[in-house]
C-alpha positions as CSV (number, residue, x, y, z in Angstrom):
1,M,-4.5,13.7,-25.5
2,L,-3.3,12.1,-22.5
3,D,0.1,11.8,-23.6
4,Y,0.4,15.6,-24.2
5,A,-1.9,16.5,-21.3
6,Y,-0.1,14.5,-18.5
7,N,3.4,14.5,-20.3
8,L,3.5,10.8,-20.3
9,K,6.2,10.4,-23.0
10,I,5.1,6.7,-23.6
11,K,6.1,5.3,-26.9
12,F,2.6,3.6,-28.1
13,P,2.7,1.0,-30.7
14,E,1.6,1.9,-34.3
15,G,-1.9,1.4,-35.3
16,Q,-5.1,0.8,-33.0
17,I,-6.1,-1.4,-30.1
18,Q,-9.7,-2.6,-29.5
19,C,-11.3,-1.0,-26.5
20,Q,-15.0,-1.6,-26.0
21,F,-15.2,0.3,-22.7
22,L,-13.3,3.0,-21.0
23,E,-12.1,0.6,-18.2
24,Q,-9.9,-1.1,-20.8
25,A,-8.0,2.1,-21.6
26,Y,-7.7,2.6,-17.7
27,E,-6.4,-1.0,-17.2
28,T,-4.0,-0.6,-19.8
29,L,-2.2,2.4,-18.4
30,A,-2.5,0.6,-14.9
31,N,-0.7,-2.5,-16.3
32,I,2.2,-0.2,-17.6
33,L,2.7,1.7,-14.4
34,A,2.8,-1.6,-12.4
35,Q,5.1,-3.2,-14.7
36,K,7.4,-0.2,-14.7
37,I,7.4,0.0,-10.9
38,L,8.3,-3.8,-10.7
39,E,11.1,-3.0,-13.1
40,R,12.4,-0.3,-10.9
41,C,12.0,-2.3,-7.8
42,R,14.3,-4.9,-9.5
43,K,16.8,-2.3,-10.1
44,G,16.5,-1.0,-6.6
45,L,14.2,1.9,-5.4
46,Y,15.7,5.5,-5.3
47,R,16.9,6.5,-2.0
48,D,17.7,9.8,-0.4
49,Y,19.0,11.1,2.9
50,L,16.4,12.4,5.5
51,P,17.1,14.3,8.8
52,K,16.4,12.3,11.9
53,T,16.6,13.0,15.5
54,E,16.9,10.2,18.0
55,R,18.2,9.4,21.6
56,L,20.9,6.9,21.0
57,A,23.4,4.9,23.4
58,Y,26.2,5.9,20.9
59,I,27.2,9.1,19.0
60,R,25.7,9.3,15.5
61,G,25.9,12.6,13.6
62,R,25.7,15.7,15.6
63,V,25.3,15.4,19.4
64,D,23.1,18.0,21.2
65,L,25.8,18.9,23.9
66,R,23.2,21.3,25.8
67,S,20.9,18.4,26.2
68,A,23.9,16.1,27.4
69,I,25.2,18.6,29.9
70,Q,21.8,19.3,31.5
71,K,21.2,15.5,32.0
72,P,24.8,14.0,32.7
73,W,23.2,10.7,34.0
74,D,21.2,10.1,30.9
75,V,23.3,7.4,29.1
76,K,21.5,8.0,25.8
77,L,22.5,11.1,23.8
78,K,20.3,13.1,21.6
79,C,21.6,13.0,18.0
80,D,20.8,14.8,14.7
81,Y,21.7,12.7,11.8
82,H,20.9,11.9,8.2
83,E,19.6,8.4,7.2
84,Q,19.5,7.0,3.8
85,T,16.0,5.6,3.1
86,G,13.6,4.6,0.3
87,D,10.6,5.7,2.3
88,I,10.5,9.0,0.6
89,E,7.6,10.9,-1.4
90,D,9.0,9.7,-4.9
91,N,8.3,6.1,-3.7
92,Q,5.2,6.8,-1.4
93,I,3.4,8.4,-4.4
94,L,3.8,5.1,-6.3
95,A,2.5,3.0,-3.4
96,W,-0.6,5.3,-2.9
97,T,-1.4,5.2,-6.6
98,L,-1.1,1.4,-6.7
99,F,-3.3,1.2,-3.7
100,I,-6.0,3.3,-5.4
101,I,-6.1,1.4,-8.6
102,G,-6.3,-1.8,-6.6
103,R,-9.4,-0.5,-4.7
104,S,-11.1,0.7,-8.0
105,G,-12.2,-2.7,-9.2
106,L,-11.8,-1.5,-12.9
107,C,-8.9,-4.0,-13.8
108,R,-9.1,-7.7,-14.7
109,E,-7.6,-10.2,-12.5
110,S,-4.5,-10.6,-14.7
111,V,-3.8,-6.8,-14.4
112,S,-4.9,-6.6,-10.8
113,S,-2.5,-9.3,-9.9
114,T,0.4,-7.2,-11.4
115,V,-0.9,-4.2,-9.5
116,R,-0.9,-6.3,-6.3
117,K,2.7,-7.7,-6.9
118,A,4.1,-4.0,-7.4
119,F,2.2,-2.8,-4.4
120,H,3.6,-5.6,-2.1
121,A,7.2,-4.9,-3.5
122,L,6.8,-1.4,-2.3
123,Q,4.9,-2.2,1.1
124,G,7.8,-3.4,3.1
125,F,9.8,-0.4,2.4
126,V,7.3,2.4,1.9
127,T,4.8,4.1,4.2
128,L,1.3,4.4,2.6
129,K,0.4,8.1,2.8
130,H,-2.5,10.0,1.0
131,F,-1.4,12.2,-2.0
132,K,-3.2,14.4,-4.2
133,S,-2.4,14.7,-8.2
134,E,-0.6,18.1,-7.5
135,A,2.2,16.2,-5.7
136,C,3.2,14.6,-8.9
137,I,4.0,18.2,-10.5
138,D,7.0,20.1,-10.6
139,R,9.2,17.5,-8.8
140,T,13.1,17.4,-9.1
141,Y,14.5,14.8,-11.3
142,H,18.1,14.0,-12.0
143,R,20.3,10.9,-13.2
144,L,19.5,8.7,-10.1
145,N,15.7,9.1,-10.5
146,Q,15.1,10.4,-14.1
147,D,12.9,7.2,-14.8
148,Y,10.5,8.4,-12.0
149,Q,9.2,11.2,-14.3
150,L,7.2,8.8,-16.3
151,L,6.1,7.0,-13.3
152,H,4.8,10.3,-11.6
153,A,3.1,11.4,-14.9
154,L,1.2,8.1,-14.9
155,C,0.4,8.6,-11.3
156,R,-0.9,11.9,-11.8
157,F,-3.3,10.7,-14.4
158,F,-4.7,8.1,-11.9
159,L,-5.1,10.6,-8.8
160,D,-6.6,13.2,-11.2
161,N,-9.2,11.0,-12.7
162,T,-10.1,8.4,-9.9
163,G,-12.4,9.6,-7.3
164,P,-15.8,9.6,-5.5
165,S,-19.0,10.2,-7.6
166,H,-22.5,11.2,-6.5
167,E,-24.1,8.2,-8.4
168,I,-25.1,5.1,-6.5
169,G,-24.0,1.7,-8.2
170,D,-24.9,-1.9,-7.3
171,R,-21.3,-2.6,-6.0
172,E,-19.0,-0.9,-3.5
173,M,-15.9,0.4,-5.5
174,L,-13.8,3.7,-6.6
175,P,-15.5,5.3,-9.6
176,F,-13.4,6.1,-12.5
177,L,-14.0,9.7,-13.9
178,I,-12.2,11.8,-16.5
179,D,-13.1,15.3,-16.6
180,M,-13.0,15.8,-20.4
181,A,-13.3,19.6,-20.3
182,K,-10.1,19.7,-18.0
183,L,-8.3,17.2,-20.2
184,Y,-9.1,19.1,-23.3
185,E,-7.8,22.3,-21.8
186,Q,-4.7,20.6,-20.6
187,F,-4.1,19.0,-23.9
188,V,-4.3,22.1,-26.0
189,A,-2.0,23.9,-23.6
190,E,0.7,21.3,-23.6
191,W,0.4,20.7,-27.5
192,L,1.0,24.6,-27.9
193,N,3.8,24.4,-25.5
194,A,5.4,21.7,-27.5
195,N,4.7,23.4,-30.8
196,T,4.9,27.1,-30.0
197,P,5.0,29.2,-33.3
198,K,8.4,31.0,-33.8
199,G,8.4,34.5,-32.1
200,F,5.9,33.6,-29.4
201,F,5.7,31.9,-26.2
202,V,2.8,30.5,-24.1
203,K,1.5,31.3,-20.6
204,Q,-1.0,29.1,-19.0
205,Q,-3.6,29.7,-16.3
206,H,-2.8,33.4,-16.2
207,R,-4.6,35.1,-13.3
208,V,-6.4,38.5,-14.1
209,T,-8.0,40.8,-11.6
210,H,-10.9,42.8,-12.7
211,D,-11.4,44.5,-9.2
212,Q,-10.5,44.1,-5.8
213,N,-13.2,41.5,-5.1
214,Y,-13.1,39.5,-8.4
215,S,-10.4,37.7,-10.5
216,D,-10.3,35.0,-13.2
217,R,-7.8,32.4,-14.6
218,I,-7.3,32.6,-18.3
219,D,-6.6,29.1,-20.0
220,L,-4.0,30.4,-22.4
221,L,-1.9,33.4,-23.6
222,L,0.1,33.7,-26.8
223,C,2.7,36.4,-26.2
224,D,5.4,38.1,-28.2
225,I,8.9,37.1,-27.4
226,A,10.4,40.4,-28.3
227,T,8.0,42.6,-26.4
228,S,6.3,40.3,-24.0
229,K,3.0,41.8,-25.1
230,V,0.1,39.6,-25.0
231,R,-1.0,39.0,-28.7
232,Y,-3.7,36.3,-28.3
233,V,-6.3,35.5,-25.4
234,L,-7.4,31.7,-25.9
235,D,-10.1,29.8,-24.0
236,T,-11.0,26.2,-24.6
237,K,-14.6,25.2,-24.7
238,Y,-15.1,21.4,-24.5
239,K,-18.7,21.4,-26.0
240,A,-20.2,21.4,-29.5
241,P,-23.1,24.1,-30.0
242,D,-24.3,25.3,-33.2
243,K,-22.9,28.7,-32.3
244,V,-20.9,30.5,-29.8
245,A,-22.9,31.5,-26.7
246,S,-23.1,35.2,-25.9
247,N,-21.9,34.7,-22.3
248,D,-18.7,33.1,-23.6
249,I,-18.2,36.1,-25.9
250,H,-18.6,38.4,-22.9
251,Q,-16.2,36.3,-20.9
252,I,-13.4,36.3,-23.6
253,V,-13.8,40.2,-24.3
254,A,-13.5,40.9,-20.6
255,Y,-10.3,38.8,-20.5
256,A,-8.9,40.6,-23.8
257,N,-9.9,44.1,-22.2
258,A,-8.2,43.3,-18.9
259,L,-4.8,42.5,-20.8
260,N,-5.3,45.1,-23.5
261,C,-5.2,42.6,-26.1
262,Q,-6.9,42.9,-29.5
263,N,-7.3,39.2,-30.4
264,A,-9.6,36.9,-28.4
265,I,-10.0,33.2,-29.6
266,L,-12.6,30.6,-28.4
267,I,-11.3,26.9,-29.1
268,Y,-13.8,24.2,-29.7
269,P,-13.2,20.3,-30.4
270,Q,-15.7,20.5,-33.4
271,N,-16.5,22.8,-36.2
272,L,-19.5,25.2,-35.3
273,K,-22.4,25.3,-37.8
274,Q,-22.2,29.2,-37.1
275,P,-18.4,30.0,-36.6
276,L,-17.6,33.4,-35.1
277,D,-15.6,36.3,-36.5
278,I,-16.7,39.6,-35.4
279,K,-15.4,43.0,-34.2
280,H,-16.2,43.8,-30.6
281,G,-14.9,47.3,-30.3
282,D,-11.2,47.0,-30.9
283,I,-11.1,43.4,-30.1
284,Q,-11.4,40.7,-32.9
285,V,-13.3,37.6,-31.5
286,R,-13.0,34.3,-33.5
287,S,-14.0,30.9,-32.8
288,L,-11.4,28.3,-34.0
289,T,-11.3,24.3,-34.1
290,F,-8.7,22.2,-32.6
291,S,-10.2,18.9,-33.7
292,L,-10.2,15.6,-32.0
293,D,-11.6,13.5,-34.8
294,S,-8.2,12.8,-36.7
295,D,-4.6,12.8,-36.3
296,L,-4.0,15.2,-33.4
297,H,-0.7,16.7,-34.7
298,E,-2.4,17.3,-38.0
299,A,-5.3,18.9,-36.3
300,G,-3.0,21.2,-34.2
301,E,-1.1,22.3,-37.5
302,T,-4.5,23.2,-38.9
303,F,-5.6,25.1,-35.8
304,L,-2.2,27.1,-36.0
305,K,-2.7,28.0,-39.6
306,S,-6.3,29.2,-38.8
307,L,-5.0,31.1,-35.6
308,L,-1.9,32.9,-37.5
309,P,-2.8,32.7,-41.2
310,N,-0.2,35.3,-42.2
311,T,2.8,34.3,-40.1
312,L,3.1,30.4,-40.7
313,P,4.1,28.9,-44.2
């Protein structure tokens, strides 16, 4: 799920590893991030040219002639130039994430030591600045910084899921939280993006306006490529009730009505004891399962066959 939801693209070994606690999964990813940052530091950090303005005793870049003429006695000239530096956002995100992991207290000493080593490798070149997980999304990558894509995907995971909690513990530390409802939503969306049925395209987090004072964001839309028409409205529900709640039905029907769509789908991680398949006016409302209990790709294929029984082989 993490691989799809955060676009990690990590080649995990075959088989399984033993993790008695959630912290062990956390420190496994923390170790991967720290090792890869150390590897990049050995190769050399990615650098870029940033604009800079300084008063210098020599000419560099473009001179501000108006300022020089107004103060001919000033031996220092105001110069605008570009300086190549490693103190850029690409590297600052890495430093902040390592700082957060180091403060969490969730890693054993062997992993914490690697995290500290990676942080100190950046510390002399990079300014420590606060970043939110959104800073890791929609960044530009090219041949000089292509490997940063994986690093930022891992950073996004840690920045998304490490934060304050309302609960009081016996030690002072940064709690580690995973919003499973959000993770499930992101996972299903990214899996559908990677395995979109032929003739369709996927839209995520589509905003729909009901009136001038109220709007919603719909988890997923499955649209026809030829006509761009919305064929399916999909909403993920990370819960395991016996049957679909009436307010969930009303919500998905409102979404479908707003987009003039006749197929409304509620997606659950487990089979419901009383699955839903009803007609609400002109709208067909169904509950389907994208299971997390077995191989996720096979579960996705089963979900698609249930969603599109007449179009898939």
